[in-house]
C-alpha positions in Angstrom: 63.0 18.9 -40.4 60.7 16.1 -41.2 58.0 16.3 -44.0 59.6 19.2 -45.8 57.3 18.9 -48.8 54.3 19.1 -46.5 55.7 22.3 -44.9 56.5 23.8 -48.3 53.0 22.9 -49.6 51.1 24.4 -46.7 53.4 27.6 -46.7 55.0 26.9 -43.3 58.4 27.6 -44.9 58.5 31.1 -46.5 62.1 32.1 -46.9 61.3 35.5 -48.4 59.4 36.6 -45.3 62.2 35.4 -43.0 64.7 37.2 -45.1 62.9 40.5 -45.2 62.3 40.6 -41.5 66.0 40.5 -40.8 66.7 43.2 -43.3 64.3 45.6 -41.7 66.8 45.9 -38.8 69.5 47.3 -41.0 70.8 50.9 -41.4 70.1 50.6 -45.2 66.4 49.9 -44.5 66.1 52.9 -42.1 67.8 55.2 -44.6 65.6 54.0 -47.4 62.5 54.6 -45.3 63.6 58.1 -44.2 64.3 59.0 -47.9 60.9 57.7 -49.0 59.2 59.8 -46.3 61.0 62.9 -47.5 60.3 62.1 -51.1 56.6 61.3 -50.5 56.1 64.6 -48.6 56.8 66.5 -51.9 54.0 64.7 -53.9 50.8 66.4 -55.0 47.7 64.2 -54.9 48.0 63.3 -58.5 51.7 62.4 -58.2 51.0 60.3 -55.1 48.4 58.3 -57.0 50.7 57.9 -60.0 53.6 56.8 -57.7 51.4 54.3 -56.0 50.5 52.7 -59.4 54.2 52.7 -60.3 55.1 51.1 -56.9 52.5 48.4 -57.3 53.8 47.5 -60.7 57.4 47.5 -59.5 56.6 45.2 -56.6 54.8 42.8 -58.9 57.8 42.7 -61.2 60.2 42.3 -58.3 58.2 39.4 -56.9 58.3 37.7 -60.3 62.0 38.3 -60.5 62.6 36.9 -57.1 60.5 33.9 -57.8 62.7 33.2 -60.8 65.9 33.7 -58.8 64.7 31.3 -56.1 63.7 28.7 -58.7 67.0 28.9 -60.5 68.9 28.7 -57.2 66.9 25.6 -56.2 67.7 23.9 -59.5 71.3 24.7 -59.0 71.2 23.1 -55.6 69.5 20.0 -56.9 72.2 19.6 -59.6 74.9 20.1 -57.0 73.4 17.4 -54.9 73.3 15.1 -58.0 77.0 15.9 -58.6 78.0 15.2 -55.0 76.2 11.8 -55.2 78.0 11.1 -58.5 74.6 10.9 -60.2 74.6 9.8 -63.8 71.7 10.3 -66.2 70.7 6.9 -67.6 71.1 6.6 -71.3 68.8 3.8 -72.6 70.6 3.8 -76.0 73.9 2.4 -74.6 
């Protein structure tokens, strides 16, 4: 792919969305959805509101965690590339 930085900048590459779409076809996703529907059916109005607050906070934290994991993985990939290229950090003191 040409101009990868441009595609990243404008949001044309969004690995998290591509990843999630594939997972929604799994048995695990269908089971999770079925369990949630049963669970949510037992809520009172107050419990539903409280759970929605909890869910929003959980999603925000999970997004933050995934961002960190992605960033760390990218850094590891860059360092692997440097190692494969036999890259040496320049030491101006030598």
